[in-house]
C-alpha positions in Angstrom: 114.4 71.6 41.7 112.1 74.1 41.4 112.0 72.5 37.6 111.3 69.6 38.9 108.4 70.0 41.1 106.5 72.0 37.8 106.9 68.8 36.1 105.6 66.9 39.0 102.9 69.4 38.6 102.0 68.9 35.1 102.4 65.5 35.9 100.2 65.5 38.6 97.4 67.9 36.2 98.2 65.2 33.3 97.6 61.7 34.7 93.8 62.5 35.6 92.5 63.3 32.5 94.7 61.0 30.8 92.9 58.6 33.5 89.5 59.8 32.0 89.8 59.5 28.6 90.8 55.8 29.4 88.4 55.5 31.4 86.0 56.6 29.0 87.9 54.3 26.4 87.0 51.5 28.2 83.4 52.6 29.1 83.0 52.7 25.3 84.6 49.3 24.6 82.3 48.0 27.3 79.3 49.6 25.5 80.1 48.8 22.2 80.5 44.9 23.1 77.2 45.2 25.1 75.4 47.0 22.2 77.2 43.6 19.7 76.3 41.1 22.4 72.8 42.7 22.8 71.3 41.7 19.0 72.6 38.2 19.4 70.7 37.6 22.7 67.3 38.8 21.6 67.7 36.6 18.7 68.5 33.9 21.4 65.3 35.0 23.2 63.1 35.2 20.0 64.3 31.7 19.5 63.4 30.7 23.2 59.9 32.3 23.0 59.2 30.5 19.2 60.1 27.3 20.4 58.3 28.2 23.8 55.6 28.4 22.3 55.3 26.3 19.7 55.9 23.5 22.2 53.3 24.9 24.4 50.3 24.7 22.0 51.5 21.5 20.7 51.6 19.8 24.4 48.3 21.6 25.4 46.2 21.4 22.5 42.8 23.1 22.9 39.5 22.7 21.8 39.5 25.3 19.3 42.5 23.4 17.7 40.0 20.2 17.3 37.1 22.3 15.8 39.7 24.0 13.2 41.0 20.1 12.1 36.9 18.9 12.2 34.7 21.5 11.1 33.8 25.2 10.4 34.3 27.5 13.3 31.9 30.3 12.0 29.1 30.7 14.4 26.7 31.5 11.6 27.2 27.5 9.5 26.8 25.9 12.8 23.5 27.5 13.2 22.6 26.3 9.7 23.4 23.0 10.7 21.0 23.0 13.4 18.4 24.6 11.9 18.4 21.6 8.7 18.8 19.3 12.1 15.7 20.2 13.6 13.4 20.7 10.4 14.5 16.9 9.6 13.6 15.7 13.0 10.4 17.2 12.6 9.7 16.0 9.1 10.3 12.9 10.2 8.0 12.9 13.2 5.1 14.2 10.9 5.6 11.0 8.5 5.7 8.7 11.6 2.6 10.1 12.5 1.3 9.4 9.2 2.2 6.1 9.1 0.1 5.1 12.6 -2.6 6.7 11.3 -2.5 5.1 8.2 -1.9 1.6 9.2 -5.1 2.1 12.1 -6.8 3.1 9.3 -6.4 -0.2 7.1 -6.7 -2.4 10.6 -9.9 -0.6 10.8 -11.0 -1.6 7.5 -9.9 -4.8 7.6 -11.8 -5.7 10.7 -14.8 -4.5 9.3 -14.5 -6.2 6.3 -13.8 -9.7 8.1 -17.0 -8.5 9.9 -19.2 -8.1 6.8 -18.5 -11.2 5.0 -18.8 -13.2 8.6 -21.8 -11.9 9.0 -25.1 -11.6 6.0 -28.2 -10.3 6.1 -30.3 -13.2 6.7 -33.3 -13.7 4.0 -37.0 -14.3 4.4 -38.9 -17.0 3.5 -42.6 -17.4 3.9 -42.7 -21.3 3.5 -40.0 -21.9 5.9 -40.9 -22.7 10.0 -37.9 -20.9 11.5 -38.1 -18.2 14.0 -37.6 -15.6 11.3 -38.5 -12.6 14.0 -35.6 -13.1 15.7 -32.6 -13.6 12.6 -33.9 -10.8 11.0 -34.2 -8.6 14.5 -30.4 -8.7 15.1 -29.8 -8.2 11.5 -27.7 -11.2 11.3 -28.0 -14.9 9.8 -25.5 -17.8 10.6 -24.6 -20.4 8.5 -26.9 -22.7 10.6 -30.1 -20.9 10.3 -29.3 -20.0 6.5 -29.2 -23.4 5.9 -32.1 -24.5 7.5 -34.3 -21.5 5.2 -32.2 -22.9 2.2 -30.3 -25.6 2.5 -29.7 -25.6 -1.0 -29.1 -22.1 -1.6 -25.9 -22.0 -0.2 -22.8 -21.1 -2.6 -19.3 -21.1 -2.3 -17.5 -17.5 -2.4 -14.0 -16.8 -1.7 -13.1 -18.4 1.6 -16.4 -18.3 3.4 -20.2 -19.2 2.9 -22.7 -16.2 1.3 -26.2 -16.4 2.5 -27.8 -16.5 -0.4 -31.4 -17.4 -1.2 -30.6 -18.8 -5.2 -27.4 -18.7 -5.3 -24.3 -17.3 -7.1 -24.8 -16.5 -10.8 -28.8 -17.3 -10.2 -32.1 -15.4 -10.7 -35.3 -15.0 -8.7 -38.3 -15.1 -10.6 -41.7 -15.9 -8.6 -40.5 -18.4 -6.2 -38.2 -19.8 -8.7 -34.7 -19.5 -9.3 -33.2 -19.6 -12.7 -29.5 -19.8 -14.2 -28.2 -18.0 -17.9 -25.3 -20.3 -18.3 -21.9 -19.0 -19.7 -20.9 -21.9 -21.9 -22.3 -23.9 -24.8 -22.9 -28.1 -24.5 -25.4 -29.9 -25.8 -28.8 -30.9 -24.9 -28.0 -34.1 -22.6 -24.9 -32.3 -21.6 -27.0 -29.0 -20.2 -29.8 -31.3 -18.8 -26.7 -32.8 -16.8 -25.1 -29.6 -16.0 -28.9 -28.1 -14.3 -29.3 -31.0 -12.4 -25.3 -31.1 -10.6 -26.7 -27.5 -9.3 -29.9 -29.1 -7.8 -32.4 -28.5 -10.7 -33.4 -29.2 -14.2 -33.5 -27.3 -17.4 -35.8 -24.7 -17.2 -40.1 -24.7 -18.0 -41.6 -22.3 -19.0 -45.2 -22.3 -17.6 -46.6 -18.9 -18.2 -46.2 -16.1 -19.9 -44.6 -14.2 -17.4 -41.5 -16.7 -16.7 -41.4 -16.5 -21.1 -40.9 -12.8 -21.1 -38.5 -12.7 -18.1 -35.7 -15.1 -19.3 -36.5 -13.1 -22.8 -35.2 -10.0 -21.6 -32.4 -11.7 -19.1 -30.7 -13.7 -21.5 -29.1 -12.3 -25.2 -27.9 -16.1 -26.2 -29.6 -19.0 -27.5 -30.7 -21.1 -24.7 -31.6 -24.6 -24.8 -34.8 -25.2 -22.6 -36.5 -28.3 -20.8 -38.5 -28.9 -24.2 -38.0 -32.1 -26.8 -39.9 -34.9 -28.2 -37.9 -38.0 -28.2 -39.8 -41.1 -27.2 -42.8 -38.9 -29.6 -43.4 -36.7 -32.2 -44.9 -35.0 -29.5 -43.5 -31.7 -27.7 -43.2 -32.1 -24.0 -41.3 -30.8 -21.2 -38.9 -32.9 -18.9 -41.4 -32.6 -16.3 -43.9 -34.7 -18.3 -46.3 -32.1 -18.4 -48.0 -31.7 -22.4 -47.1 -28.6 -24.0 -50.0 -26.1 -23.5 -48.6 -22.4 -24.6 -46.1 -22.0 -27.4 -43.6 -19.7 -29.2 -42.6 -21.0 -32.0 -41.1 -18.2 -34.3 -41.2 -20.8 -37.7 -41.9 -24.6 -37.4 -40.3 -26.8 -35.4 -39.6 -29.3 -37.4 -35.7 -28.6 -37.2 -34.8 -30.9 -34.7 -36.3 -33.1 -31.3 -35.1 -30.3 -28.5 -35.9 -26.8 -28.6 -33.9 -23.3 -27.2 -35.3 -19.8 -26.6 -33.6 -16.9 -28.5 -33.1 -13.8 -26.1 -33.5 -10.3 -26.9 -36.0 -11.0 -29.4 -39.8 -10.8 -29.4 -41.1 -12.7 -26.5 -44.5 -14.1 -28.3 -41.9 -15.4 -31.3 -38.6 -16.6 -30.1 -39.1 -20.4 -29.8 -36.6 -22.8 -32.7 -35.8 -26.5 -33.0 -32.2 -27.5 -33.4 -31.3 -31.0 -33.2 -30.5 -31.9 -29.6 -26.2 -32.7 -30.2 -25.9 -29.0 -31.5 -24.1 -27.0 -28.7 -25.8 -24.0 -27.1 -26.3 -22.4 -24.0 -28.8 -23.7 -22.2 -30.6 -22.2 -18.8 -31.6 -24.1 -15.4 -34.6 -24.1 -13.2 -34.7 -24.9 -9.5 -37.8 -24.3 -7.5 
């Protein structure tokens, strides 16, 4: 009986330790299983977190993403672009202003030019009974007034008429107008052209006129002196030749011409009337 009790006591003493050992081993097994499960769970959590972050970026894109896709994001580059744009805008405004100013200047010049063409200074003529004081005081000569003062002395110039005392290409000397031609014709044709211009071949009535025409012309010019009907030299106005300026014998032909640029006292020559030469017309 005593031995049985001892064994029971030993059994009682041993069982709690064994129980403890078994519990310890069970706890260790649980820990090991937990440790084995924890890496797997952490990996799964990381994968879940990464998927959540990706989907959150895709589902709710911000303005920064678009800025990265569309252009530079550095503030320095944005400042440079903004400065360039402001400079270009200022230059464009300056150029536009210059264009407007130039256009205004051109318009002003065009208006002044048209006014200058439409109104010319009114000439004076002592032998015409026109209210000269009224026209000269205004400083403008109308077409009607100019035509009343000089009815045959209006010439065509570009798109309008010019109030000119003698006309375009004519020279004024001692109350008469003279035209030195630039073309060469025969003596009869030259006279026809002078008549078309409202005059006739020149009649040199004084030494002053002789000197004036000699200085102005440098060519050979037909003058209104011939001897068609008789052997006597006669002017086209049927007056006889009184003062002559022959350079040699006048027997070379029946029509006379003046050699410009030479000595005024000796620069007349005679030539056949069919020869071609320049001519001098006279009017007034």
